[in-house]
C-alpha positions in Angstrom: -13.7 73.9 62.5 -14.8 74.4 59.0 -11.3 73.7 57.6 -11.1 70.3 59.3 -14.6 69.5 58.0 -13.5 70.3 54.5 -10.4 68.2 54.8 -12.4 65.3 56.1 -14.8 65.5 53.2 -11.9 65.6 50.7 -10.3 62.6 52.3 -13.5 60.6 52.1 -13.8 61.6 48.4 -10.3 60.5 47.6 -10.8 57.1 49.3 -14.0 56.6 47.3 -12.1 57.3 44.0 -9.3 54.9 45.0 -11.9 52.2 45.8 -13.6 52.6 42.4 -10.3 52.5 40.6 -9.3 49.4 42.5 -12.4 47.6 41.4 -12.0 48.7 37.8 -8.4 47.4 37.8 -9.5 44.0 39.2 -12.3 43.8 36.6 -9.8 44.6 33.8 -7.4 42.0 35.1 -10.1 39.4 35.3 -11.0 40.0 31.7 -7.4 39.7 30.7 -7.1 36.5 32.5 -9.9 34.9 30.4 -7.9 35.8 27.2 -4.6 34.4 28.5 -3.1 31.7 26.3 -2.2 29.8 29.4 -5.9 29.1 30.0 -6.3 27.7 26.5 -7.1 24.0 26.2 -4.2 21.9 24.9 -6.4 20.6 22.2 -6.8 24.1 20.8 -3.1 24.6 20.3 -1.4 24.2 17.0 0.5 20.9 16.7 3.3 19.8 14.3 3.1 16.3 13.0 6.3 14.8 11.8 5.9 11.8 9.4 8.9 9.5 9.2 8.2 6.9 6.6 10.2 3.7 7.1 9.8 1.5 4.0 11.1 -2.1 3.8 11.1 -3.7 0.4 12.5 -6.5 -1.7 13.7 -4.2 -4.5 15.5 -5.6 -7.5 18.3 -3.0 -7.1 19.6 -0.5 -4.7 18.0 2.5 -6.4 14.5 1.2 -6.6 12.5 3.7 -4.5 9.0 5.2 -4.6 8.8 8.4 -6.7 5.7 10.2 -5.5 4.1 10.6 -2.0 0.6 11.8 -1.4 -0.9 12.1 2.1 -4.4 13.1 3.2 -4.8 14.1 6.9 -8.4 14.1 8.0 -10.4 14.4 11.2 -12.3 11.4 12.5 -15.2 12.0 10.2 -12.9 12.1 7.2 -13.2 15.8 6.6 -9.9 16.9 4.9 -7.6 19.0 7.1 -4.5 19.0 4.9 -3.3 17.4 1.7 0.4 16.8 1.0 2.0 15.9 -2.3 5.7 15.8 -3.1 8.6 13.8 -4.5 10.6 12.9 -1.4 14.2 11.9 -1.1 14.7 8.4 0.3 17.6 7.2 2.3 18.8 3.7 3.1 18.1 3.0 6.7 19.4 -0.5 7.1 22.4 -2.6 6.0 20.3 -5.8 6.0 18.2 -5.8 2.9 17.0 -2.6 1.3 15.1 -0.4 3.8 14.2 3.1 2.7 13.1 6.1 4.8 11.9 9.6 4.1 10.3 12.2 6.3 7.9 15.2 6.0 6.2 17.7 8.3 2.7 19.0 8.6 1.2 21.6 10.9 -2.5 21.3 11.8 -4.8 22.8 14.5 -6.6 20.1 16.4 -9.2 22.1 18.4 -12.3 19.9 19.0 -10.8 17.1 17.0 -10.7 13.8 18.8 -8.9 11.7 16.2 -7.1 11.9 12.9 -7.2 9.6 9.8 -4.3 9.3 7.5 -4.6 8.1 3.8 -1.3 7.4 2.0 -0.7 6.8 -1.8 2.7 6.2 -3.2 3.6 6.5 -6.9 1.5 7.3 -9.9 -1.6 5.3 -11.0 -3.4 5.4 -14.3 -7.2 5.1 -15.0 -6.7 3.9 -18.6 -4.1 2.1 -20.6 -4.6 4.6 -23.4 -4.2 7.6 -21.2 -0.6 8.9 -20.9 -1.5 11.1 -17.9 -1.6 9.7 -14.4 -4.6 10.2 -12.1 -4.6 13.7 -10.6 -5.1 13.6 -6.8 -4.6 17.2 -6.0 -8.4 18.1 -6.2 -9.6 14.9 -4.5 -10.8 16.1 -1.1 -13.7 13.6 -0.8 -12.2 10.6 1.0 -15.1 8.4 -0.1 -14.1 9.1 -3.7 -10.5 8.4 -2.9 -11.3 5.0 -1.5 -13.3 4.2 -4.6 -10.5 5.2 -7.0 -9.7 2.5 -9.5 -6.6 2.1 -11.7 -5.3 -0.1 -14.5 -2.1 -2.1 -14.8 0.7 -0.4 -16.6 4.5 -1.0 -17.0 6.5 -0.4 -13.8 10.2 0.1 -13.4 10.5 -2.0 -10.3 8.9 -3.4 -7.1 8.8 0.1 -5.5 7.4 1.8 -8.6 4.0 0.2 -8.3 1.0 2.0 -6.6 1.1 1.5 -2.8 -1.4 2.7 -0.2 -1.9 2.7 3.5 -4.3 4.0 6.2 -4.2 4.8 9.9 -6.4 6.2 12.6 -4.9 8.2 15.5 -6.8 9.0 18.7 -5.9 12.4 20.2 -5.7 13.3 23.9 -6.3 16.8 25.2 -3.1 16.8 27.2 -0.8 15.4 24.6 1.0 17.4 21.9 3.2 14.6 20.5 2.2 11.3 19.0 3.8 8.3 17.3 2.0 6.6 14.5 2.7 3.5 12.5 1.1 3.1 9.0 1.4 -0.1 7.1 1.3 0.6 3.3 1.0 -2.3 0.9 1.4 -2.7 -2.8 -1.9 -2.5 -4.7 -0.8 -5.1 -7.2 0.5 -8.7 -7.0 3.6 -10.3 -8.6 3.7 -13.7 -10.2 6.8 -15.6 -11.0 6.6 -18.6 -13.4 9.4 -21.1 -13.4 9.7 -24.3 -15.6 11.8 -27.4 -15.6 11.8 -30.9 -17.1 11.4 -34.2 -15.3 13.8 -36.1 -17.6 17.3 -34.8 -18.0 17.6 -36.2 -21.5 14.4 -34.6 -22.8 14.4 -31.5 -25.0 12.0 -28.8 -23.8 11.1 -25.4 -25.2 8.5 -23.0 -23.9 6.6 -21.5 -26.9 4.0 -19.3 -25.4 2.6 -18.3 -22.0 -0.6 -16.4 -21.8 -2.9 -15.3 -18.9 -6.6 -15.1 -19.2 -9.4 -13.9 -16.9 -7.4 -10.7 -16.4 -9.4 -8.0 -14.4 -10.0 -4.7 -16.3 -9.2 -2.6 -13.2 -8.1 -2.7 -9.6 -8.6 -0.4 -6.6 -6.0 1.6 -4.8 -7.6 1.0 -1.4 -9.3 -2.3 -0.6 -13.0 -1.6 -1.4 -16.2 -3.0 0.0 -17.2 -6.4 -1.5 -19.9 -4.8 -3.6 -17.3 -2.8 -5.6 -15.7 -6.0 -6.9 -18.9 -6.8 -8.8 -18.1 -4.0 -11.3 -14.8 -5.7 -12.3 -14.8 -7.6 -15.6 -12.5 -10.6 -16.0 -12.3 -10.9 -19.8 -8.8 -9.6 -20.6 -5.8 -11.7 -21.7 -2.1 -10.9 -21.8 1.0 -12.5 -23.1 3.5 -13.2 -20.3 6.5 -13.7 -22.5 8.6 -10.6 -23.2 10.1 -12.1 -26.4 8.5 -14.0 -29.3 11.2 -16.7 -29.7 11.1 -20.0 -27.8 12.7 -20.4 -24.4 14.9 -23.5 -24.2 14.7 -25.2 -20.8 18.0 -26.9 -19.9 17.5 -27.4 -16.2 15.8 -30.5 -14.8 14.4 -31.6 -11.4 13.8 -35.3 -10.6 13.2 -35.0 -6.9 9.9 -34.8 -5.0 7.6 -31.8 -5.6 6.2 -30.3 -2.5 2.6 -31.4 -1.9 1.3 -28.1 -0.7 2.2 -24.4 -1.2 3.2 -24.0 2.5 6.1 -26.5 2.1 8.7 -23.9 1.1 11.6 -24.8 -1.0 15.1 -23.4 -0.4 15.9 -20.7 -2.9 19.1 -22.4 -4.0 17.1 -25.5 -5.0 14.7 -23.6 -7.2 17.3 -21.5 -8.8 19.5 -24.5 -9.7 16.6 -26.6 -11.0 14.1 -24.2 -12.7 14.3 -21.6 -15.5 12.5 -18.3 -14.8 10.0 -17.8 -17.7 8.1 -14.7 -16.6 7.5 -12.5 -13.6 4.7 -10.1 -14.4 2.8 -7.7 -12.1 -0.9 -8.5 -11.8 -4.0 -6.9 -10.5 -5.5 -8.8 -7.6 -8.0 -11.5 -8.5 -9.7 -13.0 -5.5 -11.7 -15.6 -7.4 -10.9 -19.3 -6.8 -10.4 -21.1 -3.5 -7.4 -23.0 -2.3 -8.2 -26.7 -2.3 -6.8 -29.6 -0.4 -5.0 -30.6 -3.6 -2.9 -27.5 -3.5 -2.9 -23.9 -4.6 -3.4 -24.7 -8.3 -5.8 -26.7 -10.3 -4.5 -28.2 -13.6 -7.2 -28.6 -16.2 -10.0 -30.3 -14.2 -13.6 -29.2 -14.2 -13.1 -25.4 -14.4 -15.8 -23.9 -16.6 -15.4 -21.0 -19.0 -17.6 -18.9 -16.7 -15.0 -19.1 -13.9 -13.2 -15.8 -13.1 -10.0 -17.1 -11.7 -6.7 -16.5 -13.4 -5.8 -19.1 -16.0 -2.3 -19.7 -17.3 -2.1 -21.3 -20.8 1.3 -22.9 -21.2 2.3 -24.0 -24.8 5.5 -26.0 -25.0 7.4 -28.5 -27.2 8.7 -31.7 -25.6 10.9 -33.9 -27.7 9.7 -32.3 -30.9 5.9 -32.5 -30.1 3.8 -29.5 -29.2 1.4 -29.5 -26.2 -0.8 -27.1 -24.3 -1.8 -27.1 -20.6 -4.1 -24.8 -18.7 -3.2 -24.0 -15.1 -5.9 -22.4 -13.0 -4.7 -20.2 -10.2 -6.5 -19.4 -7.0 -6.8 -16.0 -5.2 -4.0 -13.7 -6.3 -4.1 -11.0 -3.6 -2.6 -7.5 -3.5 1.0 -7.3 -2.1 1.3 -11.1 -2.7 4.3 -12.5 -4.5 3.5 -16.0 -5.8 6.0 -18.3 -7.5 4.6 -21.1 -9.6 7.0 -24.0 -10.3 6.0 -26.2 -13.3 7.7 -29.5 -14.1 7.0 -31.1 -17.5 7.1 -34.8 -16.7 6.2 -36.4 -20.0 3.8 -36.0 -23.0 0.6 -35.6 -20.9 1.5 -35.0 -17.2 3.0 -32.0 -15.5 3.6 -31.2 -11.8 2.9 -27.8 -10.3 3.8 -26.2 -7.0 3.1 -22.6 -5.8 5.1 -20.8 -3.2 3.5 -17.7 -1.8 6.2 -15.4 -0.6 5.9 -12.4 1.7 6.2 -9.3 -0.6 7.4 -7.1 2.2 4.9 -4.6 3.6 6.1 -1.0 3.8 6.1 0.4 7.3 5.5 4.2 7.6 6.5 5.4 11.1 5.0 8.7 12.1 6.6 9.9 15.3 5.6 12.9 17.4 4.1 16.3 17.2 6.7 18.9 17.8 
């Protein structure tokens, strides 16, 4: 009787130990479950962003590609997450025109981040014409300071060597790990083509000098708020001829000049009838409004206090020298304007401006991987 009682007591004790062990095991497993990576929110996982930059440009030659690429990746409040700077390799992506593409990768953690902001700068920019060193961006982590960065005009080796910028905002979803983004990057400068012809085929015409006044002392990499433009001074001048000798104009055009800048001429017409005098890069100058009389105002009632670009054209027609002022309206960044000037006689000239689309650069950023 006593033996059976002892056996029963031992059995009950063993069952109690097993029960406690079972509860401990369940508690441990529950704790492990909370730490499982499968319970982690998708937004907390590390994501890989692949940036494929698709650039379309009207380059002067087949090797004219951007040299430097700088990219700031920020959260929606513009706090810097990652900065990338490199000299990428570009490849032609199209047989029609000259399209260039390059790609890069960046890994970022997006926990508790609802959106991303991208800020792109291509090529070098300079803060002073006397400074041989380009602006250093590597320590710029304040996006407000980046947006307010100014630069000066320098010599560029081609249309894709000028400073270019672009921005983009990307909204993030908790259940998505891959995204496609398109960034439009535009040139921060403008380009101006000046073309001349004569209205009488028997006249002799030479261009002696072409100067530009009301030149801004600086431009901005990113389009600033309107108040920032008040700090720009428009007192500079520059000579638009690359040579000091006269340019003889042998071509002539006796047909009708378009009445307004939207009446585009065929390229063959202008090439056959006009001499290219100059094609400088310019900082944007938003002063001056387009009037009903056309894009340009020749002489007229423009005062010395006006800030719009002014072209001073000095020429010799049939042995007599003359000077004309041509006031230009609103030269914008990434704008390619071609001004056609016909010298009719001793006192009259005709002008026509054709604003061309200086192709925007499209940076395509496909998915996280």
